[in-house]
Backbone as XML, in Angstrom:
<?xml version="1.0"?>
<chain id="A" units="angstrom">
  <residue number="1" name="MET">
    <atom name="N" x="0.839" y="-1.191" z="0.000"/>
    <atom name="CA" x="0.000" y="0.000" z="0.000"/>
    <atom name="C" x="0.882" y="1.252" z="0.000"/>
  </residue>
  <residue number="2" name="ASN">
    <atom name="N" x="0.504" y="2.205" z="-0.823"/>
    <atom name="CA" x="1.267" y="3.448" z="-0.900"/>
    <atom name="C" x="0.964" y="4.352" z="0.291"/>
  </residue>
  <residue number="3" name="VAL">
    <atom name="N" x="2.013" y="4.897" z="0.865"/>
    <atom name="CA" x="1.866" y="5.863" z="1.949"/>
    <atom name="C" x="1.731" y="7.241" z="1.308"/>
  </residue>
  <residue number="4" name="PRO">
    <atom name="N" x="0.703" y="8.003" z="1.658"/>
    <atom name="CA" x="0.535" y="9.312" z="1.022"/>
    <atom name="C" x="1.691" y="10.248" z="1.362"/>
  </residue>
  <residue number="5" name="PRO">
    <atom name="N" x="1.904" y="11.245" z="0.504"/>
    <atom name="CA" x="2.963" y="12.215" z="0.810"/>
    <atom name="C" x="2.623" y="13.007" z="2.069"/>
  </residue>
  <residue number="6" name="LYS">
    <atom name="N" x="3.661" y="13.585" z="2.659"/>
    <atom name="CA" x="3.489" y="14.433" z="3.834"/>
    <atom name="C" x="3.809" y="15.877" z="3.442"/>
  </residue>
  <residue number="7" name="VAL">
    <atom name="N" x="3.195" y="16.807" z="4.127"/>
    <atom name="CA" x="3.451" y="18.226" z="3.892"/>
    <atom name="C" x="3.960" y="18.815" z="5.194"/>
  </residue>
  <residue number="8" name="THR">
    <atom name="N" x="5.084" y="19.526" z="5.137"/>
    <atom name="CA" x="5.658" y="20.111" z="6.347"/>
    <atom name="C" x="4.859" y="21.333" z="6.788"/>
  </residue>
  <residue number="9" name="ASP">
    <atom name="N" x="5.002" y="21.663" z="8.063"/>
    <atom name="CA" x="4.369" y="22.877" z="8.592"/>
    <atom name="C" x="4.876" y="24.110" z="7.861"/>
  </residue>
  <residue number="10" name="ARG">
    <atom name="N" x="6.154" y="24.101" z="7.489"/>
    <atom name="CA" x="6.755" y="25.238" z="6.773"/>
    <atom name="C" x="6.085" y="25.436" z="5.408"/>
  </residue>
  <residue number="11" name="ALA">
    <atom name="N" x="5.764" y="24.335" z="4.715"/>
    <atom name="CA" x="5.091" y="24.442" z="3.416"/>
    <atom name="C" x="3.670" y="24.975" z="3.583"/>
  </residue>
  <residue number="12" name="PHE">
    <atom name="N" x="2.942" y="24.448" z="4.583"/>
    <atom name="CA" x="1.597" y="24.965" z="4.838"/>
    <atom name="C" x="1.639" y="26.440" z="5.218"/>
  </residue>
  <residue number="13" name="ALA">
    <atom name="N" x="2.622" y="26.852" z="6.011"/>
    <atom name="CA" x="2.740" y="28.255" z="6.430"/>
    <atom name="C" x="2.989" y="29.165" z="5.232"/>
  </residue>
  <residue number="14" name="ARG">
    <atom name="N" x="3.861" y="28.733" z="4.324"/>
    <atom name="CA" x="4.141" y="29.550" z="3.130"/>
    <atom name="C" x="2.917" y="29.634" z="2.230"/>
  </residue>
  <residue number="15" name="LEU">
    <atom name="N" x="2.196" y="28.524" z="2.084"/>
    <atom name="CA" x="0.970" y="28.540" z="1.290"/>
    <atom name="C" x="-0.052" y="29.494" z="1.919"/>
  </residue>
  <residue number="16" name="ALA">
    <atom name="N" x="-0.120" y="29.520" z="3.250"/>
    <atom name="CA" x="-1.024" y="30.451" z="3.935"/>
    <atom name="C" x="-0.642" y="31.898" z="3.626"/>
  </residue>
  <residue number="17" name="GLU">
    <atom name="N" x="0.659" y="32.193" z="3.606"/>
    <atom name="CA" x="1.120" y="33.547" z="3.261"/>
    <atom name="C" x="0.706" y="33.910" z="1.840"/>
  </residue>
  <residue number="18" name="ILE">
    <atom name="N" x="0.878" y="32.979" z="0.920"/>
    <atom name="CA" x="0.507" y="33.219" z="-0.482"/>
    <atom name="C" x="-0.997" y="33.472" z="-0.582"/>
  </residue>
  <residue number="19" name="ASN">
    <atom name="N" x="-1.785" y="32.625" z="0.078"/>
    <atom name="CA" x="-3.239" y="32.756" z="-0.009"/>
    <atom name="C" x="-3.762" y="33.983" z="0.717"/>
  </residue>
  <residue number="20" name="ASP">
    <atom name="N" x="-3.076" y="34.423" z="1.775"/>
    <atom name="CA" x="-3.488" y="35.642" z="2.476"/>
    <atom name="C" x="-3.373" y="36.856" z="1.565"/>
  </residue>
  <residue number="21" name="ALA">
    <atom name="N" x="-2.421" y="36.829" z="0.645"/>
    <atom name="CA" x="-2.214" y="37.944" z="-0.279"/>
    <atom name="C" x="-3.048" y="37.814" z="-1.553"/>
  </residue>
  <residue number="22" name="ALA">
    <atom name="N" x="-3.690" y="36.672" z="-1.747"/>
    <atom name="CA" x="-4.460" y="36.425" z="-2.971"/>
    <atom name="C" x="-5.921" y="36.815" z="-2.793"/>
  </residue>
  <residue number="23" name="GLU">
    <atom name="N" x="-6.561" y="37.179" z="-3.899"/>
    <atom name="CA" x="-7.983" y="37.502" z="-3.859"/>
    <atom name="C" x="-8.819" y="36.241" z="-3.641"/>
  </residue>
  <residue number="24" name="ALA">
    <atom name="N" x="-8.409" y="35.153" z="-4.287"/>
    <atom name="CA" x="-9.151" y="33.890" z="-4.175"/>
    <atom name="C" x="-8.164" y="32.788" z="-3.775"/>
  </residue>
  <residue number="25" name="PRO">
    <atom name="N" x="-8.148" y="32.397" z="-2.505"/>
    <atom name="CA" x="-7.223" y="31.351" z="-2.059"/>
    <atom name="C" x="-7.415" y="30.050" z="-2.845"/>
  </residue>
  <residue number="26" name="GLN">
    <atom name="N" x="-6.308" y="29.370" z="-3.093"/>
    <atom name="CA" x="-6.350" y="28.115" z="-3.833"/>
    <atom name="C" x="-5.487" y="27.083" z="-3.131"/>
  </residue>
  <residue number="27" name="ALA">
    <atom name="N" x="-5.602" y="25.861" z="-3.605"/>
    <atom name="CA" x="-4.776" y="24.767" z="-3.096"/>
    <atom name="C" x="-3.452" y="24.753" z="-3.858"/>
  </residue>
  <residue number="28" name="LEU">
    <atom name="N" x="-2.453" y="24.133" z="-3.260"/>
    <atom name="CA" x="-1.176" y="23.913" z="-3.936"/>
    <atom name="C" x="-1.246" y="22.534" z="-4.581"/>
  </residue>
  <residue number="29" name="ARG">
    <atom name="N" x="-1.165" y="22.490" z="-5.906"/>
    <atom name="CA" x="-1.199" y="21.221" z="-6.627"/>
    <atom name="C" x="0.226" y="20.741" z="-6.871"/>
  </residue>
  <residue number="30" name="VAL">
    <atom name="N" x="0.488" y="19.483" z="-6.489"/>
    <atom name="CA" x="1.772" y="18.846" z="-6.754"/>
    <atom name="C" x="1.487" y="17.666" z="-7.672"/>
  </residue>
  <residue number="31" name="ALA">
    <atom name="N" x="2.096" y="17.670" z="-8.849"/>
    <atom name="CA" x="1.858" y="16.620" z="-9.830"/>
    <atom name="C" x="3.186" y="16.125" z="-10.400"/>
  </residue>
  <residue number="32" name="VAL">
    <atom name="N" x="3.151" y="14.943" z="-10.976"/>
    <atom name="CA" x="4.306" y="14.367" z="-11.654"/>
    <atom name="C" x="3.928" y="14.203" z="-13.116"/>
  </residue>
  <residue number="33" name="GLU">
    <atom name="N" x="4.804" y="14.689" z="-14.004"/>
    <atom name="CA" x="4.571" y="14.587" z="-15.435"/>
    <atom name="C" x="5.783" y="13.956" z="-16.091"/>
  </residue>
  <residue number="34" name="GLY">
    <atom name="N" x="5.583" y="13.368" z="-17.258"/>
    <atom name="CA" x="6.706" y="12.875" z="-18.045"/>
    <atom name="C" x="7.488" y="14.049" z="-18.586"/>
  </residue>
  <residue number="35" name="GLY">
    <atom name="N" x="8.811" y="13.896" z="-18.716"/>
    <atom name="CA" x="9.636" y="14.968" z="-19.258"/>
    <atom name="C" x="10.757" y="15.330" z="-18.311"/>
  </residue>
  <residue number="36" name="GLY">
    <atom name="N" x="11.354" y="16.457" z="-18.564"/>
    <atom name="CA" x="12.488" y="16.877" z="-17.748"/>
    <atom name="C" x="13.737" y="16.134" z="-18.170"/>
  </residue>
  <residue number="37" name="CYS">
    <atom name="N" x="14.862" y="16.516" z="-17.627"/>
    <atom name="CA" x="16.129" y="15.918" z="-18.044"/>
    <atom name="C" x="16.358" y="14.536" z="-17.454"/>
  </residue>
  <residue number="38" name="SER">
    <atom name="N" x="15.524" y="14.103" z="-16.496"/>
    <atom name="CA" x="15.716" y="12.787" z="-15.888"/>
    <atom name="C" x="14.546" y="11.826" z="-16.119"/>
  </residue>
  <residue number="39" name="GLY">
    <atom name="N" x="13.556" y="12.206" z="-16.917"/>
    <atom name="CA" x="12.452" y="11.311" z="-17.227"/>
    <atom name="C" x="11.108" y="11.748" z="-16.688"/>
  </residue>
  <residue number="40" name="PHE">
    <atom name="N" x="11.094" y="12.258" z="-15.459"/>
    <atom name="CA" x="9.867" y="12.784" z="-14.857"/>
    <atom name="C" x="10.171" y="14.165" z="-14.303"/>
  </residue>
  <residue number="41" name="GLN">
    <atom name="N" x="9.134" y="14.981" z="-14.181"/>
    <atom name="CA" x="9.330" y="16.288" z="-13.569"/>
    <atom name="C" x="8.125" y="16.632" z="-12.707"/>
  </residue>
  <residue number="42" name="TYR">
    <atom name="N" x="8.386" y="17.443" z="-11.689"/>
    <atom name="CA" x="7.321" y="17.907" z="-10.804"/>
    <atom name="C" x="6.683" y="19.151" z="-11.384"/>
  </residue>
  <residue number="43" name="GLU">
    <atom name="N" x="5.389" y="19.237" z="-11.230"/>
    <atom name="CA" x="4.682" y="20.477" z="-11.535"/>
    <atom name="C" x="4.034" y="20.935" z="-10.245"/>
  </residue>
  <residue number="44" name="ILE">
    <atom name="N" x="4.342" y="22.143" z="-9.830"/>
    <atom name="CA" x="3.798" y="22.708" z="-8.595"/>
    <atom name="C" x="3.137" y="24.025" z="-8.962"/>
  </residue>
  <residue number="45" name="LYS">
    <atom name="N" x="1.837" y="24.114" z="-8.692"/>
    <atom name="CA" x="1.105" y="25.330" z="-9.046"/>
    <atom name="C" x="-0.099" y="25.495" z="-8.141"/>
  </residue>
  <residue number="46" name="LEU">
    <atom name="N" x="-0.683" y="26.675" z="-8.157"/>
    <atom name="CA" x="-1.924" y="26.928" z="-7.423"/>
    <atom name="C" x="-3.081" y="26.488" z="-8.303"/>
  </residue>
  <residue number="47" name="ASP">
    <atom name="N" x="-4.049" y="25.786" z="-7.697"/>
    <atom name="CA" x="-5.135" y="25.208" z="-8.475"/>
    <atom name="C" x="-6.292" y="24.882" z="-7.531"/>
  </residue>
  <residue number="48" name="ALA">
    <atom name="N" x="-7.441" y="24.601" z="-8.100"/>
    <atom name="CA" x="-8.586" y="24.154" z="-7.311"/>
    <atom name="C" x="-8.537" y="22.636" z="-7.176"/>
  </residue>
  <residue number="49" name="PRO">
    <atom name="N" x="-8.954" y="22.098" z="-6.043"/>
    <atom name="CA" x="-8.978" y="20.644" z="-5.894"/>
    <atom name="C" x="-9.935" y="20.008" z="-6.902"/>
  </residue>
  <residue number="50" name="GLY">
    <atom name="N" x="-9.535" y="18.850" z="-7.422"/>
    <atom name="CA" x="-10.370" y="18.106" z="-8.356"/>
    <atom name="C" x="-11.061" y="16.954" z="-7.659"/>
  </residue>
  <residue number="51" name="GLU">
    <atom name="N" x="-11.971" y="16.334" z="-8.360"/>
    <atom name="CA" x="-12.786" y="15.263" z="-7.782"/>
    <atom name="C" x="-11.960" y="14.053" z="-7.338"/>
  </residue>
  <residue number="52" name="ASP">
    <atom name="N" x="-10.939" y="13.689" z="-8.115"/>
    <atom name="CA" x="-10.137" y="12.499" z="-7.806"/>
    <atom name="C" x="-8.862" y="12.816" z="-7.036"/>
  </residue>
  <residue number="53" name="ASP">
    <atom name="N" x="-8.710" y="14.032" z="-6.543"/>
    <atom name="CA" x="-7.487" y="14.434" z="-5.851"/>
    <atom name="C" x="-7.442" y="13.931" z="-4.416"/>
  </residue>
  <residue number="54" name="LEU">
    <atom name="N" x="-6.242" y="13.604" z="-3.973"/>
    <atom name="CA" x="-5.988" y="13.425" z="-2.548"/>
    <atom name="C" x="-5.784" y="14.826" z="-1.994"/>
  </residue>
  <residue number="55" name="VAL">
    <atom name="N" x="-6.491" y="15.168" z="-0.932"/>
    <atom name="CA" x="-6.378" y="16.492" z="-0.328"/>
    <atom name="C" x="-5.694" y="16.348" z="1.025"/>
  </residue>
  <residue number="56" name="LEU">
    <atom name="N" x="-4.547" y="17.025" z="1.170"/>
    <atom name="CA" x="-3.804" y="17.052" z="2.428"/>
    <atom name="C" x="-4.036" y="18.427" z="3.045"/>
  </residue>
  <residue number="57" name="GLU">
    <atom name="N" x="-4.524" y="18.474" z="4.289"/>
    <atom name="CA" x="-4.883" y="19.744" z="4.901"/>
    <atom name="C" x="-4.055" y="20.035" z="6.145"/>
  </residue>
  <residue number="58" name="GLY">
    <atom name="N" x="-3.737" y="21.321" z="6.330"/>
    <atom name="CA" x="-3.022" y="21.771" z="7.505"/>
    <atom name="C" x="-3.039" y="23.287" z="7.568"/>
  </residue>
  <residue number="59" name="GLN">
    <atom name="N" x="-3.164" y="23.838" z="8.732"/>
    <atom name="CA" x="-3.153" y="25.286" z="8.952"/>
    <atom name="C" x="-4.188" y="25.994" z="8.078"/>
  </residue>
  <residue number="60" name="GLY">
    <atom name="N" x="-5.315" y="25.323" z="7.835"/>
    <atom name="CA" x="-6.372" y="25.910" z="7.015"/>
    <atom name="C" x="-6.065" y="25.916" z="5.531"/>
  </residue>
  <residue number="61" name="GLN">
    <atom name="N" x="-5.005" y="25.224" z="5.116"/>
    <atom name="CA" x="-4.579" y="25.196" z="3.721"/>
    <atom name="C" x="-4.740" y="23.782" z="3.151"/>
  </residue>
  <residue number="62" name="LYS">
    <atom name="N" x="-4.733" y="23.704" z="1.809"/>
    <atom name="CA" x="-4.869" y="22.416" z="1.144"/>
    <atom name="C" x="-3.749" y="22.225" z="0.127"/>
  </residue>
  <residue number="63" name="VAL">
    <atom name="N" x="-3.180" y="21.026" z="0.147"/>
    <atom name="CA" x="-2.239" y="20.580" z="-0.887"/>
    <atom name="C" x="-2.909" y="19.390" z="-1.549"/>
  </residue>
  <residue number="64" name="VAL">
    <atom name="N" x="-2.978" y="19.392" z="-2.888"/>
    <atom name="CA" x="-3.672" y="18.328" z="-3.598"/>
    <atom name="C" x="-2.724" y="17.581" z="-4.530"/>
  </residue>
  <residue number="65" name="VAL">
    <atom name="N" x="-2.998" y="16.276" z="-4.667"/>
    <atom name="CA" x="-2.228" y="15.406" z="-5.558"/>
    <atom name="C" x="-3.230" y="14.586" z="-6.353"/>
  </residue>
  <residue number="66" name="ASP">
    <atom name="N" x="-3.088" y="14.589" z="-7.680"/>
    <atom name="CA" x="-4.019" y="13.817" z="-8.501"/>
    <atom name="C" x="-3.719" y="12.320" z="-8.391"/>
  </residue>
  <residue number="67" name="SER">
    <atom name="N" x="-4.695" y="11.498" z="-8.752"/>
    <atom name="CA" x="-4.579" y="10.053" z="-8.567"/>
    <atom name="C" x="-3.485" y="9.428" z="-9.430"/>
  </residue>
  <residue number="68" name="VAL">
    <atom name="N" x="-3.164" y="10.010" z="-10.579"/>
    <atom name="CA" x="-2.100" y="9.476" z="-11.438"/>
    <atom name="C" x="-0.728" y="9.744" z="-10.826"/>
  </residue>
  <residue number="69" name="SER">
    <atom name="N" x="-0.550" y="10.908" z="-10.211"/>
    <atom name="CA" x="0.739" y="11.281" z="-9.616"/>
    <atom name="C" x="0.987" y="10.616" z="-8.268"/>
  </residue>
  <residue number="70" name="LEU">
    <atom name="N" x="-0.078" y="10.211" z="-7.599"/>
    <atom name="CA" x="0.026" y="9.701" z="-6.231"/>
    <atom name="C" x="1.035" y="8.562" z="-6.058"/>
  </residue>
  <residue number="71" name="PRO">
    <atom name="N" x="1.060" y="7.527" z="-6.917"/>
    <atom name="CA" x="2.050" y="6.457" z="-6.719"/>
    <atom name="C" x="3.500" y="6.946" z="-6.815"/>
  </residue>
  <residue number="72" name="PHE">
    <atom name="N" x="3.746" y="7.969" z="-7.626"/>
    <atom name="CA" x="5.094" y="8.516" z="-7.776"/>
    <atom name="C" x="5.524" y="9.321" z="-6.547"/>
  </residue>
  <residue number="73" name="LEU">
    <atom name="N" x="4.552" y="9.758" z="-5.764"/>
    <atom name="CA" x="4.825" y="10.615" z="-4.603"/>
    <atom name="C" x="4.599" y="9.899" z="-3.278"/>
  </residue>
  <residue number="74" name="ALA">
    <atom name="N" x="4.499" y="8.566" z="-3.316"/>
    <atom name="CA" x="4.278" y="7.807" z="-2.086"/>
    <atom name="C" x="5.402" y="8.075" z="-1.099"/>
  </residue>
  <residue number="75" name="ASP">
    <atom name="N" x="5.044" y="8.436" z="0.109"/>
    <atom name="CA" x="5.982" y="8.682" z="1.207"/>
    <atom name="C" x="6.927" y="9.869" z="0.966"/>
  </residue>
  <residue number="76" name="ALA">
    <atom name="N" x="6.626" y="10.714" z="-0.007"/>
    <atom name="CA" x="7.445" y="11.902" z="-0.270"/>
    <atom name="C" x="7.123" y="12.989" z="0.764"/>
  </residue>
  <residue number="77" name="VAL">
    <atom name="N" x="8.016" y="13.965" z="0.880"/>
    <atom name="CA" x="7.815" y="15.090" z="1.788"/>
    <atom name="C" x="7.820" y="16.376" z="0.961"/>
  </residue>
  <residue number="78" name="ILE">
    <atom name="N" x="6.720" y="17.122" z="1.055"/>
    <atom name="CA" x="6.586" y="18.403" z="0.358"/>
    <atom name="C" x="6.945" y="19.481" z="1.370"/>
  </residue>
  <residue number="79" name="ASP">
    <atom name="N" x="7.933" y="20.303" z="1.019"/>
    <atom name="CA" x="8.477" y="21.288" z="1.955"/>
    <atom name="C" x="8.621" y="22.628" z="1.249"/>
  </residue>
  <residue number="80" name="PHE">
    <atom name="N" x="8.985" y="23.638" z="2.008"/>
    <atom name="CA" x="9.324" y="24.948" z="1.457"/>
    <atom name="C" x="10.685" y="25.326" z="2.001"/>
  </residue>
  <residue number="81" name="THR">
    <atom name="N" x="11.602" y="25.668" z="1.110"/>
    <atom name="CA" x="12.955" y="26.018" z="1.546"/>
    <atom name="C" x="13.328" y="27.410" z="1.065"/>
  </residue>
  <residue number="82" name="GLU">
    <atom name="N" x="14.162" y="28.053" z="1.860"/>
    <atom name="CA" x="14.714" y="29.355" z="1.492"/>
    <atom name="C" x="16.226" y="29.219" z="1.491"/>
  </residue>
  <residue number="83" name="GLU">
    <atom name="N" x="16.821" y="29.388" z="0.315"/>
    <atom name="CA" x="18.269" y="29.257" z="0.155"/>
    <atom name="C" x="18.809" y="30.489" z="-0.544"/>
  </residue>
  <residue number="84" name="LEU">
    <atom name="N" x="20.104" y="30.548" z="-0.694"/>
    <atom name="CA" x="20.718" y="31.680" z="-1.393"/>
    <atom name="C" x="20.219" y="31.797" z="-2.829"/>
  </residue>
  <residue number="85" name="ILE">
    <atom name="N" x="19.932" y="30.663" z="-3.463"/>
    <atom name="CA" x="19.483" y="30.704" z="-4.857"/>
    <atom name="C" x="18.000" y="31.041" z="-4.986"/>
  </residue>
  <residue number="86" name="GLY">
    <atom name="N" x="17.284" y="31.099" z="-3.872"/>
    <atom name="CA" x="15.882" y="31.472" z="-3.900"/>
    <atom name="C" x="15.041" y="30.605" z="-2.986"/>
  </residue>
  <residue number="87" name="ALA">
    <atom name="N" x="13.789" y="30.970" z="-2.884"/>
    <atom name="CA" x="12.839" y="30.241" z="-2.053"/>
    <atom name="C" x="11.895" y="29.476" z="-2.965"/>
  </residue>
  <residue number="88" name="ARG">
    <atom name="N" x="11.569" y="28.224" z="-2.563"/>
    <atom name="CA" x="10.699" y="27.427" z="-3.413"/>
    <atom name="C" x="10.138" y="26.237" z="-2.653"/>
  </residue>
  <residue number="89" name="PHE">
    <atom name="N" x="9.051" y="25.700" z="-3.180"/>
    <atom name="CA" x="8.531" y="24.443" z="-2.668"/>
    <atom name="C" x="9.430" y="23.330" z="-3.198"/>
  </residue>
  <residue number="90" name="THR">
    <atom name="N" x="9.756" y="22.366" z="-2.351"/>
    <atom name="CA" x="10.621" y="21.263" z="-2.744"/>
    <atom name="C" x="9.940" y="19.938" z="-2.410"/>
  </residue>
  <residue number="91" name="ILE">
    <atom name="N" x="10.425" y="18.881" z="-3.056"/>
    <atom name="CA" x="9.891" y="17.547" z="-2.812"/>
    <atom name="C" x="11.045" y="16.608" z="-2.543"/>
  </residue>
  <residue number="92" name="GLU">
    <atom name="N" x="11.020" y="15.994" z="-1.369"/>
    <atom name="CA" x="11.997" y="14.963" z="-1.018"/>
    <atom name="C" x="11.302" y="13.636" z="-1.289"/>
  </residue>
  <residue number="93" name="ASN">
    <atom name="N" x="11.718" y="12.970" z="-2.368"/>
    <atom name="CA" x="11.014" y="11.789" z="-2.848"/>
    <atom name="C" x="11.885" y="10.544" z="-2.697"/>
  </residue>
  <residue number="94" name="PRO">
    <atom name="N" x="11.534" y="9.626" z="-1.778"/>
    <atom name="CA" x="12.333" y="8.414" z="-1.595"/>
    <atom name="C" x="12.216" y="7.440" z="-2.762"/>
  </residue>
  <residue number="95" name="ASN">
    <atom name="N" x="11.252" y="7.652" z="-3.659"/>
    <atom name="CA" x="11.058" y="6.786" z="-4.816"/>
    <atom name="C" x="11.985" y="7.134" z="-5.978"/>
  </residue>
  <residue number="96" name="ALA">
    <atom name="N" x="12.530" y="8.343" z="-5.966"/>
    <atom name="CA" x="13.398" y="8.786" z="-7.057"/>
    <atom name="C" x="14.771" y="8.128" z="-6.926"/>
  </residue>
  <residue number="97" name="THR">
    <atom name="N" x="15.218" y="7.488" z="-7.992"/>
    <atom name="CA" x="16.534" y="6.849" z="-7.965"/>
    <atom name="C" x="17.635" y="7.851" z="-8.297"/>
  </residue>
  <residue number="98" name="SER">
    <atom name="N" x="17.284" y="8.895" z="-9.027"/>
    <atom name="CA" x="18.241" y="9.967" z="-9.309"/>
    <atom name="C" x="17.463" y="11.226" z="-9.630"/>
  </residue>
  <residue number="99" name="SER">
    <atom name="N" x="18.133" y="12.358" z="-9.484"/>
    <atom name="CA" x="17.504" y="13.631" z="-9.820"/>
    <atom name="C" x="18.552" y="14.542" z="-10.424"/>
  </residue>
  <residue number="100" name="CYS">
    <atom name="N" x="18.063" y="15.582" z="-11.097"/>
    <atom name="CA" x="19.014" y="16.519" z="-11.697"/>
    <atom name="C" x="19.268" y="17.670" z="-10.735"/>
  </residue>
  <residue number="101" name="GLY">
    <atom name="N" x="20.185" y="18.518" z="-11.094"/>
    <atom name="CA" x="20.579" y="19.627" z="-10.220"/>
    <atom name="C" x="19.488" y="20.632" z="-9.967"/>
  </residue>
  <residue number="102" name="CYS">
    <atom name="N" x="18.515" y="20.727" z="-10.883"/>
    <atom name="CA" x="17.450" y="21.728" z="-10.711"/>
    <atom name="C" x="16.458" y="21.324" z="-9.632"/>
  </residue>
  <residue number="103" name="GLY">
    <atom name="N" x="16.401" y="20.035" z="-9.278"/>
    <atom name="CA" x="15.508" y="19.571" z="-8.224"/>
    <atom name="C" x="14.084" y="19.366" z="-8.661"/>
  </residue>
  <residue number="104" name="THR">
    <atom name="N" x="13.774" y="19.621" z="-9.944"/>
    <atom name="CA" x="12.399" y="19.432" z="-10.417"/>
    <atom name="C" x="12.266" y="18.226" z="-11.338"/>
  </residue>
  <residue number="105" name="SER">
    <atom name="N" x="13.363" y="17.575" z="-11.659"/>
    <atom name="CA" x="13.347" y="16.440" z="-12.562"/>
    <atom name="C" x="13.977" y="15.235" z="-11.857"/>
  </residue>
  <residue number="106" name="PHE">
    <atom name="N" x="13.410" y="14.034" z="-12.107"/>
    <atom name="CA" x="13.922" y="12.846" z="-11.441"/>
    <atom name="C" x="13.630" y="11.604" z="-12.261"/>
  </residue>
  <residue number="107" name="SER">
    <atom name="N" x="14.221" y="10.481" z="-11.901"/>
    <atom name="CA" x="13.922" y="9.198" z="-12.533"/>
    <atom name="C" x="13.605" y="8.196" z="-11.446"/>
  </residue>
  <residue number="108" name="MET">
    <atom name="N" x="12.957" y="7.102" z="-11.850"/>
    <atom name="CA" x="12.557" y="6.061" z="-10.911"/>
    <atom name="C" x="13.031" y="4.710" z="-11.416"/>
  </residue>
</chain>
């Protein structure tokens, strides 16, 4: 059985900041698509929850994952990091066998 991804408090807090400044708050969608330099790539965007989405809730916020992406994100950790190169949502995925330097592309 696949363990659903986890979302850190830091990621929920950043999403709350984004939604507080937005006219219409939305969920953070995390998806896996074919492509990228390693075979798969993450797509992270603001979106409305869909009917078949897994909805992860915390701090009044929602992170959604579609049913096709869910097996690729089993037991992954969705976080928000602030580094010298910039601030961004990140995914620590134990299913990825390798990833590229950009952090958005991986292989399994």
